[in-house]
C-alpha atoms as one frame of an Amber mdcrd trajectory, in Angstrom:
protein
-108.988 -59.090  -2.299-109.207 -60.698  -5.741-107.920 -57.589  -7.489-105.050
 -57.288  -5.024-104.120 -60.946  -5.562-104.115 -60.486  -9.335-101.938 -57.377
  -9.029 -99.454 -59.185  -6.832 -99.332 -62.135  -9.240 -98.642 -59.801 -12.152
 -95.908 -58.069 -10.139 -94.129 -61.384  -9.625 -93.732 -61.949 -13.373 -91.008
 -59.309 -13.934 -89.320 -60.430 -10.709 -89.170 -64.020 -11.957 -87.940 -62.861
 -15.357 -85.152 -60.871 -13.716 -84.232 -63.864 -11.548 -84.075 -66.070 -14.646
 -81.870 -63.527 -16.425 -79.597 -63.238 -13.394 -79.211 -67.017 -13.034 -78.552
 -67.523 -16.726 -76.097 -64.621 -16.921 -74.240 -65.537 -13.735 -73.534 -69.060
 -14.907 -72.684 -67.810 -18.377 -69.932 -65.659 -16.868 -68.623 -68.467 -14.653
 -65.123 -69.755 -15.503 -64.717 -73.103 -17.164 -65.930 -74.567 -20.433 -68.403
 -77.477 -20.150 -67.575 -78.468 -23.726 -63.916 -78.940 -22.777 -64.928 -81.032
 -19.763 -67.148 -83.220 -21.903 -64.484 -83.620 -24.571 -61.821 -84.788 -22.128
 -58.160 -83.935 -21.679 -57.031 -85.451 -24.995 -59.596 -83.631 -27.134 -58.536
 -81.263 -29.887 -59.860 -77.767 -30.446 -61.981 -79.130 -33.296 -63.597 -81.651
 -30.937 -64.360 -78.924 -28.408 -65.748 -76.647 -31.119 -68.004 -79.439 -32.379
 -69.381 -80.069 -28.883 -69.965 -76.346 -28.354 -71.887 -76.234 -31.615 -73.958
 -79.256 -30.604 -74.812 -77.732 -27.230 -75.492 -74.318 -28.738 -72.809 -72.655
 -26.597 -71.472 -70.689 -29.555 -74.737 -68.746 -30.038 -75.145 -65.137 -28.814
 -76.146 -64.681 -25.178 -79.571 -63.132 -25.798 -80.469 -65.798 -28.342 -79.554
 -68.587 -25.919 -81.433 -66.869 -23.105 -84.530 -66.447 -25.279 -84.451 -70.105
 -26.305 -83.996 -71.123 -22.665 -86.978 -69.027 -21.484 -89.114 -70.354 -24.337
 -88.225 -73.923 -23.389 -88.974 -73.268 -19.703 -92.368 -71.825 -20.664 -93.103
 -75.192 -22.281 -91.894 -77.183 -19.260 -88.441 -78.010 -20.623 -85.560 -77.212
 -18.251 -82.958 -78.592 -20.612 -80.801 -81.712 -20.626 -77.888 -82.620 -18.371
 -74.544 -82.238 -20.109 -73.141 -85.381 -18.496 -76.012 -87.825 -17.979 -78.091
 -86.862 -21.007 -81.256 -87.015 -18.881 -83.828 -84.200 -18.822 -83.202 -81.783
 -15.965 -86.861 -81.941 -14.961 -86.573 -85.721 -14.575 -83.458 -85.441 -12.408
 -85.107 -82.783 -10.245 -88.220 -84.944  -9.845 -86.054 -87.882  -8.737 -84.384
 -85.765  -6.029 -87.398 -83.712  -4.963 -88.913 -86.062  -2.365 -85.957 -86.099
   0.109 -85.635 -82.302  -0.007 -89.351 -81.607   0.440 -89.605 -84.180   3.238
 -86.607 -82.674   5.014 -88.018 -79.144   4.700 -91.455 -80.153   5.979 -89.987
 -82.029   8.942 -87.681 -79.107   9.728 -90.616 -76.707   9.595 -92.704 -78.843
  11.953 -89.855 -79.379  14.420 -88.933 -75.686  14.357 -92.479 -74.502  15.057
 -93.015 -77.066  17.823 -89.780 -76.024  19.547 -89.601 -72.292  18.819 -93.099
 -71.048  19.671 -93.177 -72.530  23.216 -89.638 -71.242  23.829 -90.558 -67.771
  22.578 -93.751 -67.740  24.640 -91.866 -68.842  27.761 -89.206 -66.173  27.216
 -91.865 -63.471  26.862 -93.839 -64.653  29.874 -90.677 -64.879  32.028 -89.304
 -61.580  30.739 -85.971 -60.566  32.292 -85.796 -63.759  34.338 -83.265 -66.556
  33.949 -85.634 -68.467  31.641 -85.732 -65.533  29.247 -81.975 -64.931  29.335
 -81.151 -68.615  28.845 -83.449 -68.930  25.831 -82.054 -65.762  24.260 -78.486
 -66.978  24.749 -79.382 -70.218  22.977 -81.047 -68.238  20.191 -77.959 -66.076
  19.692 -75.753 -69.175  19.607 -78.040 -70.773  17.029 -77.740 -67.675  14.862
 -73.964 -67.556  15.255 -73.053 -71.190  14.575 -73.327 -72.314  10.916 -75.760
 -75.127  10.228 -73.044 -77.461   8.947 -71.144 -77.094  12.248 -74.345 -77.915
  14.130 -74.769 -80.882  11.824 -71.309 -82.259  12.562 -71.818 -81.773  16.314
 -75.164 -83.586  16.231 -73.747 -86.360  14.062 -70.840 -86.895  16.454 -72.839
 -86.740  19.700 -76.258 -88.220  18.889 -75.120 -90.367  15.991 -71.619 -91.730
  16.555 -71.397 -91.568  20.348 -74.947 -92.307  21.513 -76.028 -94.106  18.297
 -79.559 -92.761  18.547 -79.855 -91.685  14.917 -78.134 -92.498  11.610 -75.555
 -89.943  10.537 -75.904 -90.395   6.776 -78.419 -91.380   4.156 -82.138 -91.099
   3.592 -84.822 -93.761   3.948 -87.786 -93.192   1.590 -91.355 -93.503   2.830
 -91.762 -96.666   0.764 -89.459 -98.416   3.245 -91.402 -97.290   6.294 -92.777
 -93.997   7.596 -91.065 -94.259  10.969 -87.719 -95.237   9.473 -87.901 -92.301
   7.063 -88.579 -89.783   9.836 -85.868 -91.361  11.995 -83.279 -90.833   9.248
 -84.154 -87.121   9.027 -84.066 -86.154  12.710 -80.444 -84.975  12.743 -80.631
 -83.138   9.379 -83.863 -81.438  10.470 -82.318 -80.236  13.740 -79.203 -78.978
  11.956 -81.155 -77.247   9.205 -83.664 -75.798  11.650 -81.181 -74.378  14.168
 -81.207 -70.872  12.663 -84.913 -71.120  11.859 -85.762 -72.037  15.461 -83.775
 -69.062  16.715 -85.546 -66.725  14.292 -89.062 -67.866  15.214 -88.198 -67.834
  18.926 -87.007 -64.232  18.859 -89.951 -63.036  16.769 -92.423 -64.863  19.023
 -90.846 -63.340  22.116 -90.803 -59.802  20.698 -94.381 -60.002  19.408 -95.734
 -61.459  22.640 -93.958 -58.844  24.751 -95.721 -56.142  22.765 -99.057 -57.946
  23.006 -98.783 -58.637  26.739 -98.388 -54.911  27.385-101.781 -54.114  25.840
-104.692 -52.844  27.944-106.923 -55.852  27.285-104.312 -58.152  28.858-104.229
 -56.059  32.032-108.040 -56.093  32.054-108.068 -59.886  31.747-105.655 -60.177
  34.661-107.825 -57.850  36.746-110.842 -60.061  36.019-108.988 -63.092  37.347
-108.366 -64.870  34.051-105.708 -67.566  34.473-102.191 -66.964  33.197-102.427
 -69.907  30.801-105.623 -68.531  29.235-104.120 -65.054  28.912-101.011 -66.379
  27.222-102.466 -68.968  24.844-106.066 -67.880  24.258-105.568 -64.117  24.124
-101.987 -62.935  23.686-100.643 -65.683  21.431-103.778 -65.646  19.285-103.505
 -61.903  18.642 -99.741 -62.140  18.063-100.112 -64.980  15.561-100.181 -62.862
  12.384 -96.543 -61.651  12.418 -95.401 -65.046  13.719 -97.100 -66.885  10.855
 -95.691 -64.330   8.414 -92.118 -64.820   9.612 -92.582 -68.595   9.543 -93.614
 -68.420   5.889 -90.914 -65.913   4.961 -88.250 -67.868   6.805 -88.783 -70.887
   4.580 -86.125 -69.251   2.390 -83.628 -70.229   5.092 -84.641 -73.834   4.626
 -84.346 -73.624   0.841 -80.829 -72.216   0.984 -79.755 -74.442   3.888 -80.646
 -77.720   2.195 -77.549 -77.495  -0.021 -75.136 -77.669   2.919 -77.236 -79.949
   5.117 -77.806 -82.576   2.437 -74.089 -82.577   1.676 -73.155 -83.102   5.346
 -75.627 -85.951   5.868 -75.314 -87.456   2.342 -79.014 -87.007   1.539 -79.759
 -87.509  -2.174 -81.876 -84.377  -2.563 -81.794 -81.217  -4.634 -79.027 -79.707
  -2.526 -76.728 -82.648  -3.170 -77.693 -82.575  -6.843 -76.691 -78.904  -6.999
 -73.295 -79.526  -5.401 -72.548 -82.404  -7.773 -73.612 -80.291 -10.756 -71.377
 -77.400  -9.651 -68.368 -79.689  -9.336 -68.973 -80.984 -12.875 -70.081 -77.591
 -14.258 -73.318 -79.140 -15.446 -74.927 -75.779 -16.222 -78.471 -76.922 -17.147
 -78.900 -78.667 -13.772 -77.496 -75.700 -11.852 -79.775 -73.303 -13.695 -82.815
 -75.519 -13.237 -82.353 -76.063  -9.493 -81.493 -72.431  -8.716 -84.452 -71.282
 -10.790 -86.729 -73.673  -8.901 -85.425 -72.448  -5.529 -85.759 -68.792  -6.585
 -89.295 -69.190  -7.905 -90.276 -71.074  -4.751 -88.940 -68.225  -2.629 -90.901
 -65.631  -4.633 -94.124 -67.649  -4.424 -93.696 -68.312  -0.687 -93.277 -64.595
  -0.011 -96.336 -63.897  -2.138 -98.345 -66.437  -0.136 -97.104 -64.919   3.136
 -98.146 -61.454   1.989-101.611 -62.691   1.043-102.009 -64.544   4.346-101.021
 -61.425   6.244-103.715 -59.419   4.520-106.310 -62.136   5.054-105.749 -62.647
   8.784-104.735 -59.172   9.915-107.941 -57.465  11.128-106.369 -54.007  10.770
-106.325 -54.277   6.960-109.556 -53.333   5.198-110.423 -53.571   1.544
């Protein structure tokens, strides 16, 4: 197991290097000159050239990329072109709302999706199953920002159950913080809930058709024990794997969700940086999201090998 883990860790290094090269090159090819934006509309070509020289934008691509990678290796993500603050500091300031939203979305999604998937599998081809699958298809089909606006209008503006904008930090109260994230978590988790529900249903249907389940029924074991103590336990490995792998949906969905609900997290920081063409912030946040996705998939792969009894070392 240790040797496999080390091999997988070494395999992630070229993947991360390629991701870094892709992010740096993609933004380098993007239209617009940040030096011209910083200089202002009345700036001369000499002013723009001086700013480009100060920022190092006139250096060759490979040289700039090498300097960027070297700085990242030493924990330096660069400096914002507009605020002058270190990118790492700005990311740290916005990290808490995003992480809190993702954790809450994950918890809500698992609590909702696994019982729905189990019910759909147990009531296979009945109206319960068909209704849950219709809801899952709708969740996959409707974009998260549309779900967000619907929830904000119904539960926020009409019923006034939850706030429709903003984020309350934990320092101002644990309950108030969770209350401010209910609508964003439901909007962000709509696709995630559908994914886990369908995987849970499919995995349980396969498990419930096994011989040991029929034997348990013949012995008079209760339906609840068969479903939760036997079938769901043996079907947990692929479900846990898809839960871990599906975190990528949460990472990518935070950008839109935080914009809709005005949450001051990394997603909102990314949108603001894109509008201002603040390249160091864009590169830093995308790199953080990409590395998180790679590491989450690595962790899911390792968990699969640890808990799957069919894999031997």
